[in-house]
N, C-alpha and C positions, 0 to 999 in steps of 0.2 A: 480547497480540501475535496481530495477525490472520494468516492462513494464508498470504497472498503474504508478509508480512514474515518470518514463520519460515522459509518455504521459501528466501528470498534469503539469509537469516542461514546456512542449513544449507549452501547452495551455497558461500557465502563461506568458512565454515569447513571444507568439505571441499576447497576449492581449495588453503587453507593447509595442510592435511593432506599433500596432494600435493606442495607445495614443499617442505614439511619433509623428507618422504620422499626426494624428489629430492637433497636436500643430504646426507642421510645416505648414500644411495647414491653420491653423488660422492665421498665417502669410501671407502665399501666397493669401489668400482671400481679403487682404487689398485693392486690386485693385476694390473690389467692393464699397469700400468708395469713390472711385474716383468722384462719383456723389455728394457725400455730401461735399467733399471738392473743387468742381468745382465753386461755386459761391465766396467762401471765395479767391480763387487764383485769379479769374478774378477780383474781387473787387480792391484786392492789385495791379495786373497790371495796373489796370485803374488809379489809384490815383499815384502811385510810379515808376511804370515800362513801359515798352514798349512792343507792342503798347499801346496807352491810349484807343483805340477805340477797344480793343478786346471783344468778346463775349464768351459765353459758347459753342455754336456750334463751333466756332474756336479752342477752348481749347480741343475738341473732339480728335485733331491732337496728343496732349500730351498722350492721352490715347490709340490712334493708335500707336505711338511708344513705349508705353510701352507694348502694344499686339505683336508688331514684336519683341521686346527684348525677351519677354516670349516665343514667337513660335519658334525663333532660337535656345534659350538656352535648351529647352528642349531636343532636340536632342543632343546638347553639353554636356549637363548634364549626359545623358546616356552613352556618350563616356568617360567622366572624371570618372564615378562610376566605369568602367572597369578598371581603371588604380588605383584610389585612395580608391575606395570603397564608401559605402553610407555616412559614417561619415562626411568624409573630404569634400567629394562633397558638403553634406549640409553645412558646416561651410563655405566653399568658395563661396558658393551661398548667404549666409547670409552677408558675409561681403560685397559682392557687392552690394547686395539689401539695406542694412542698409546706406552704404555710398551714395548711390543714392538718398536716401530720406534725409539723414544729410546734404548733399552738396546743397538740394535746399534752404537752409537757405541763401546761399550765391548767387545761380543763380535767385531768384524768381524776380531781377529787369529786367528779360529779357525774353520774351515768348520762345525765341529761346533756351536759356540755360536752362530754365524748360523742354522743350522736351527732352535734352540730360539727365538731372539727374533724374527727377521725371517721365520721360518717358522711355528711352531706357536703362538707367543703371539700375533703380529700377526693371525694366522688366526683363532684363537680368539675374540680380541675381535671382529673382523669379522663372524664367526658369530653372535655374541649380537646383534648389532644387525640382522642381514640382513633377516628376514623380518617384523620388527615393521612397518615403515613400509608395506609391502604390506597387512598385515592390517588397519591402521587406515585405509589408503586406500579397500580395497574395503568397509569397513564403511559408507563415505559414499556410495557408488557402487556398490550391490549388483548393478546390472543391467549394469555395464560393466567386468566383472573384466579382460578383456583388454586395454582400452584403458588403464584406470587403472594397472595394474601395468605396462603399458608405458611411461607416464609416470615412474612412480617410479624403475623399474630402469634408465630411460635416463640417470639420473644415475651408474650405473656405466657405461653405455657411453661416457658424454662424459668421465668422469674423466682418460682420458689425454689428452684436447684440452689440458686444463690443466696436469697434473702432469707429463707428458713433457717439456713445454717448462720448467716450473719446475726440473725435476731436471737438466736438460742444460743450461740457461743458468746455474744455480749451480755445477754441478760442471765444467763445460767451457765457459766463457765465450768462450774464444778459438778455439773451433772446431778444436781440434786432432783428429786422427785416429789411431787406433792404428798404432803403428808398430814394436812388439816382436813378431818372428814366434814363434810356437811351433815348438820345434825339432823335434816329431813331426809337425806339421801346419802348414807354412809359409804355408798360405791362411789360418790363423787368427792374428790380430793382436791385440796387448793395449797399452794405455796403460801408459806408464812414468813420466810428469812428475810430480815430487813433490809439486808445488803442487795439481795436479788431483786426485791420490790423497789429500792431505789433505782437500780439500774433499769427496770421496766419504764419507771419515769423519764430518765434521761435519754433511752433509747429513742424516743420520738424525736428528739434535737438531732441526733445523729442521723437518723434516716431521712428526716425532711429534708436537710441539708444534702445528703448524697442523692436522693431522688430529683432535687432539681438541678444539681450539677449534671447528672446523666440527661437529662431532658434539654439541657442547654446544648450539649455536646450532639446530642441526637438530631437538633433542628438545623444542623449545619447544612446538610446535603439533602433536605426535603424540598425538592423542586419539583414542578409538575411540567411534563412535556405538552406542548400545546398542538402540535402537527399530527394528531392521531385521530381516527375515527373512533367516537364515543359510544358505540352500540355494535359490540363484537359479540360474535356467537360462535360455539363450535359448529364444525360441518356437521351437517345429519341431525343437529339438536335445534329446534325451534325455540326462539323466545317466547315468554308469555305473550300471548297477542292482546295487543291493548292499543287504544288510539292514542298517537303521541304527536308531537309537532317537530318542525325544524330536522334536527339530525337523528330523530328516533329516539332520543332519551325522553323520559317521563319526568315532568316537573313534579314538585310535592303536591301541587294541587290536582294533578292529573292522577297521581299516584293514589290519592284519597278517594279516587272514583272507581278504582279497579277492585273488584271484589276479591280477586284472588290476594290482593295485599292483606286483606283481613284475616284470610286463611292462613297465610304465612305469619301474620302477627299473633294469631292464636298459638300457633305451632310453637314459635319461638317462646311465647309466654309460658306454655306448658312446660317445655324444656329448660326455660330459665329458672323456674322455681326449684327444680331438682338440682341444677348447680348450686344455687343460693344453700339448700340444706346440706349437701355433701361437702362443700367447700368449707362451709363454716362450722360444721358439728363433726366431721370425721374424726378429729383429734379428740374432742370430748368424750364422743361415743367409743372411740378406741381405748381411752383410759378407763372405762367402765370395766374392763376385763383385761388390758395389757397396762399394768402400773410402771409405765416407764416412759417417762416424758422426752428422753433421747432418741428412743426407737421412734417415737410419734414423729418428732422432728426429722429424722431420716427418712421414714415414710414419705413426709411431705415433700422432701428434697429428691428421692428416686422415683416419686409419681411424676414429677415436673417434667423429666424427659419424656414419659410418655404422652403427657399433655402436649409438650411441644413438637416432637415428632408426629403426634397424631394428627396434628394440624396440617404439615406437610403431607403427610400420607393420605388423608382424606381429600385433600385440595388436588393431590396429584391424579387420584382416582376420579375425582369429578371433571378433571380436563380430559381425561382419557375414555369415561364412560358416560353413561346418562347421569347428570346430576340428581335428578329425582330418584333414581334406583339407589345411588349412593347414598345420599340424604336418607332415605326409608330405611336402607340397611342398618346404617349407624344408629338411627333411633331405636330400633327394635333391639338391637344389642343394648343399648344404653337400658331401656325398659327392662330387659331379663336380669342386666347386672344389680339394677336397684332392687327389684322383687327379691333377690337370694343375698342381698347384703348381709342379712342377719345370720347368715350361714359362716360368715367369717371367723365368727366367735369361736366356733367349734374346731377350727384348725389353727388356732394361736397364731402367732406373729406373722409366719409365712403366707398364710392364706389371707389375713388382712391384709397384708402389703399388696399382695397380688390383686386383690378385689379392688383396692383404692387406685392402684396404677391404671387397672382397665377401665375404671369410671373416669378417671382423668383424661384417658386416651379419648374418650367420647365428648368430653369437654371441648378437646381440640377440634372434635369434627363439628361440632354446634357452631363455634365462634370463627371457624374457616368457611364451612359451605353458606351458611346465611349470608355473609357479605358478598361471597362469590356470584350467589345467585340474585341479590339485588343488582349487582352491576350487570351481570349478564343478561338479566330479564328487563330490566328497566334503563339501561344505559350508563356511563360513567359521567356524565356532564353534571347531574345533579346527584351523584353518588353520596357524598357526605351528608347531604341535608335529607336525602331518600333513606338511607340507612340509619339516621337519627331517627325517623320517624317508625322504622321498624323496630329499633332498638328499644322504644319506649315500652314496649311490651315487658321488657324486664323489672321496671319500675313495679308494675303489678305483681309480676311474679314475685319479687323481693318481699312486697307486702304480704301476700298470701303465705309465703313460706314462714315469714316472722311472726304472724298471728296465729298460724298453726302451732308453731313452736311454744306459744304461751299457754296452750290448753292441758299442759300437764300430762301429756300422754307419754307413753313409751316411744323409744326410737323405732321400735319394730312399725308402730301404727305410722310414724312419720314416713318411715320409708315406703310403705304400702300406698298410703295415700299420695305421695310423690309419683310413685311407679302407675298409678291411675291416671294421674294427667299426662305423663309422657307417653303412656298408650294412645290416649286422645290425640296426641301430636301425630303418632304413626298414622292414624285412621285419616287426619287432614291431609297429611302429606300423600297418602295413597290415593285420596280421590283429587287432590290437585293436578290440574292438567297443566303440563309445561311441555 
């Protein structure tokens, strides 16, 4: 095979790997639909389950356990990948993910059991699959970590475009609005229609089967290219300077001895807690002054292109300019948007939708730039495991967010507290030497 033909074949395979990774992350991104499902789950538990006084703020603990399972399993997935390879690893994760969602059909009578199935098991399966597509794609395009990672994780950002509408059309086809007020908070309303609530239960069987089928298809072309250097950098932009062995990639043990890893870990933690708050509570918050369930589902859907395209946009910028400057700019914008989120209620539906879209575009930057930085700074050989260690920060961010949500404080207090931590991330990244 001549050189040109071989090059075309490699580019074609590289594109197939990116598309497969996009499909896997289209499923992994369904955790962004948690905010859309939250009012339905809470309404079902209040009428048919336990406890009957549960609120959306308390349900954040389900999302927190999802994040904990996801955070732990990203590292686990990297270790399984070394033994089984990317395809079998994604299939195993898909089986766990699909089971977690489908089993919620049986567990939705109990808040605590929902935490185990739709929280921990769902998240753990997701985490096993999470970093594998990025590692595969970057092995085919080693000089374009930011852009390639952006295309793969754009699937996560685009997920709510599809699944917010699928969930809402299946559960609430007649466009009913929540009408049963909470005795302790009349502004908060819940669904009470028996048929609608029955569809909430059966939706978990439909979604679980769909997610697993998509992951089976997505695993087909997940192949790692072997004949590439594993520690590539942009011209003129140095890597984080650390001792390493062999090909220049840091092992997980070496990574844990690098103080700059802990700065990145803390910054990722600070940003992740804000993602947890906003993605899980934006719909419940919006319904306190916009009583239109289908509009909230629409906001979730139209914000997803911003999430998806934001990943590609920030990834593209990181390959063209200083990764540190791009990351710092994105974090500063994110902080400003959170601080001013309460202003959205003054402008009604249009302003609320704009704010959510802009916030979700920053989500894309966070989950694109941190993987790219991990690969560029610490090498690609151990990327899945190293990114898993960095991603463990999300577990603690989720726990913090869930704990604060139980303090019975106003949404504005939650937004300001969250913005304070994202500002700390800005400072950490500013002083990080890359």
